[in-house]
C-alpha positions as CSV (number, residue, x, y, z in Angstrom):
1,M,-4.5,1.6,15.6
2,S,-1.3,3.3,14.8
3,G,0.2,6.5,15.9
4,G,3.7,7.5,14.8
5,A,6.2,10.1,15.8
6,S,3.9,12.6,14.1
7,G,1.0,11.6,16.5
8,V,-1.2,10.7,13.6
9,R,-3.6,7.9,14.4
10,V,-5.2,5.6,11.8
11,R,-7.3,2.5,11.7
12,L,-7.4,0.1,8.8
13,E,-10.8,-1.2,7.8
14,P,-11.1,-4.2,5.4
15,W,-12.0,-3.3,1.9
16,E,-15.7,-4.1,1.1
17,D,-17.7,-4.5,-2.1
18,S,-19.4,-1.2,-1.4
19,A,-20.1,2.1,-3.2
20,S,-17.9,4.0,-0.7
21,C,-14.8,1.8,-1.4
22,L,-15.5,2.1,-5.1
23,E,-15.7,5.9,-4.8
24,L,-12.4,5.9,-2.9
25,L,-10.7,4.1,-5.8
26,R,-12.2,6.7,-8.2
27,G,-10.9,9.4,-6.0
28,V,-7.3,8.2,-6.1
29,N,-7.5,7.6,-9.9
30,S,-6.5,11.2,-10.9
31,P,-3.5,12.2,-13.0
32,E,-1.9,13.7,-9.9
33,M,-2.3,10.5,-7.9
34,T,-1.1,8.1,-10.6
35,S,1.7,10.1,-12.3
36,H,4.3,7.6,-10.9
37,L,2.1,4.6,-11.8
38,G,1.5,4.9,-15.5
39,G,-1.5,7.3,-15.3
40,P,-5.2,7.0,-14.5
41,E,-7.1,3.7,-15.2
42,S,-10.2,3.4,-17.2
43,E,-13.6,2.9,-15.5
44,E,-13.5,-0.8,-16.5
45,Q,-10.0,-1.1,-14.9
46,I,-11.2,0.6,-11.7
47,L,-14.2,-1.9,-11.5
48,V,-11.8,-4.8,-11.9
49,R,-9.4,-3.5,-9.3
50,H,-12.3,-2.9,-6.9
51,R,-13.6,-6.4,-7.3
52,R,-10.0,-7.8,-6.9
53,Y,-9.6,-5.8,-3.7
54,A,-12.9,-6.9,-2.3
55,E,-12.1,-10.6,-3.1
56,L,-8.7,-10.5,-1.5
57,T,-9.8,-12.3,1.7
58,R,-8.2,-15.8,1.5
59,P,-6.2,-16.3,4.8
60,G,-2.6,-15.5,4.2
61,A,-3.1,-14.2,0.6
62,G,-3.2,-10.5,1.7
63,R,-5.8,-7.9,2.3
64,M,-6.8,-4.4,1.2
65,Y,-8.0,-1.7,3.6
66,R,-9.4,1.7,3.8
67,I,-7.3,4.1,5.8
68,V,-9.5,5.8,8.4
69,L,-8.0,8.9,10.1
70,L,-8.7,9.2,13.8
71,P,-10.4,10.7,15.7
72,E,-12.2,12.2,12.7
73,E,-13.3,8.8,11.4
74,E,-12.7,10.0,7.9
75,T,-11.6,7.7,5.1
76,V,-8.5,9.2,3.7
77,G,-6.9,6.5,1.5
78,S,-6.2,2.9,0.9
79,I,-3.4,0.4,1.7
80,G,-2.9,-3.3,1.5
81,Y,-0.5,-6.2,1.2
82,W,-0.5,-9.2,-1.2
83,E,1.7,-12.1,-2.1
84,R,4.3,-12.0,-4.9
85,E,7.5,-13.8,-5.9
86,W,10.6,-11.8,-5.6
87,W,14.1,-13.1,-6.4
88,G,12.9,-16.7,-6.0
89,E,11.2,-16.1,-2.6
90,S,7.6,-15.7,-1.7
91,V,7.1,-12.3,0.0
92,Y,4.4,-9.7,0.7
93,E,4.2,-6.5,-1.2
94,T,2.5,-3.3,0.0
95,G,1.1,-0.2,-1.7
96,W,-0.9,2.8,-0.6
97,A,-2.7,5.9,-1.8
98,V,-3.6,8.9,0.4
99,L,-6.0,11.5,-1.0
100,P,-4.3,14.8,-1.8
101,P,-5.9,16.9,1.0
102,F,-4.5,14.5,3.6
103,Q,-1.0,14.0,2.2
104,G,2.1,15.2,4.0
105,R,0.7,14.5,7.5
106,G,2.3,11.1,8.2
107,I,-0.9,9.2,7.5
108,A,0.7,6.8,4.9
109,A,3.6,5.9,7.2
110,A,1.2,5.2,10.1
111,A,-0.9,3.1,7.8
112,A,2.2,1.3,6.5
113,R,3.2,0.4,10.1
114,E,-0.4,-1.0,10.7
115,V,-0.4,-3.0,7.5
116,A,3.0,-4.5,8.4
117,L,1.5,-5.7,11.7
118,A,-1.4,-7.3,9.8
119,A,0.9,-9.0,7.4
120,A,3.2,-10.2,10.2
121,A,0.2,-11.7,12.0
122,Q,-0.3,-14.0,9.1
123,R,3.1,-15.6,9.8
124,N,3.5,-16.7,6.2
125,H,6.3,-14.6,4.8
126,R,9.5,-13.2,6.3
127,Y,9.5,-9.9,4.4
128,L,7.1,-7.1,3.4
129,H,8.4,-5.1,0.3
130,A,7.4,-1.8,-1.2
131,Y,8.5,-0.6,-4.7
132,P,8.0,3.1,-5.1
133,S,9.4,4.8,-8.2
134,V,12.9,6.2,-7.7
135,A,11.3,9.5,-8.9
136,H,8.7,9.6,-6.1
137,P,10.3,11.2,-3.0
138,A,7.1,11.2,-1.0
139,S,6.5,7.4,-1.2
140,N,10.2,6.7,-0.6
141,G,9.9,8.9,2.5
142,V,6.9,6.9,3.7
143,C,9.0,3.7,3.5
144,R,11.8,5.3,5.5
145,K,9.4,6.7,8.2
146,A,7.6,3.3,8.4
147,G,10.9,1.5,9.2
148,F,11.6,-0.2,5.9
149,T,15.3,-0.7,4.8
150,L,16.4,0.3,1.4
151,V,17.7,-2.7,-0.4
152,G,18.5,-0.9,-3.7
153,E,17.1,0.0,-7.1
154,C,15.3,-2.5,-9.2
155,E,12.8,-2.7,-12.1
156,V,9.2,-3.7,-11.5
157,E,6.6,-4.3,-14.2
158,Y,3.9,-1.8,-13.6
159,P,1.5,-1.3,-15.2
160,L,1.6,-4.6,-17.0
161,G,3.9,-4.4,-20.0
162,T,5.9,-1.4,-18.6
163,L,9.1,-1.5,-16.6
164,M,9.3,1.0,-13.9
165,R,12.6,2.0,-12.1
166,C,11.9,1.5,-8.4
167,N,13.5,1.4,-5.0
168,D,13.2,-1.9,-3.3
169,W,12.3,-1.3,0.4
170,R,12.0,-4.2,2.7
171,L,10.7,-4.7,6.2
172,E,11.4,-7.9,8.2
173,L,8.1,-9.4,9.5
174,R,9.7,-12.3,11.3
175,S,13.1,-13.9,12.0
176,P,14.2,-16.7,9.8
177,S,13.0,-20.1,11.0
């Protein structure tokens, strides 16, 4: 459980192949929530994403979570980490979504600190990266508040076939061996 400078406390619960997790994905699939990510996905794409999230359980490969706000015990978003290659190195990447009524309260930053602890516990990769659009001040603020260091601007392919101008934020999970 994490509480930051804002006093917000969250708990991360593993993503499940459940109706409630699927509804959460549908809830964050609005034009407002996806404007920096290429727009809403089709129902078929949402079902594929849900299945991929639920199946991300192999040790060390990453994990997706529901963000639960405490003490309310209310699901308010999602966050996770997964493996990717970045500049010839294997790293973890993270991404999150917090439902609009809960945004601006420090929830995403608290969840990012929690997901970093989960990724670090795997002891597989040295770094956790986040790649928010350069045009998305709120997500860049989450990275800053969660303790990430801005490496610089880059291009990331997202969605598939589309290059997005991003900031590369990095958090060290462990010292070099």
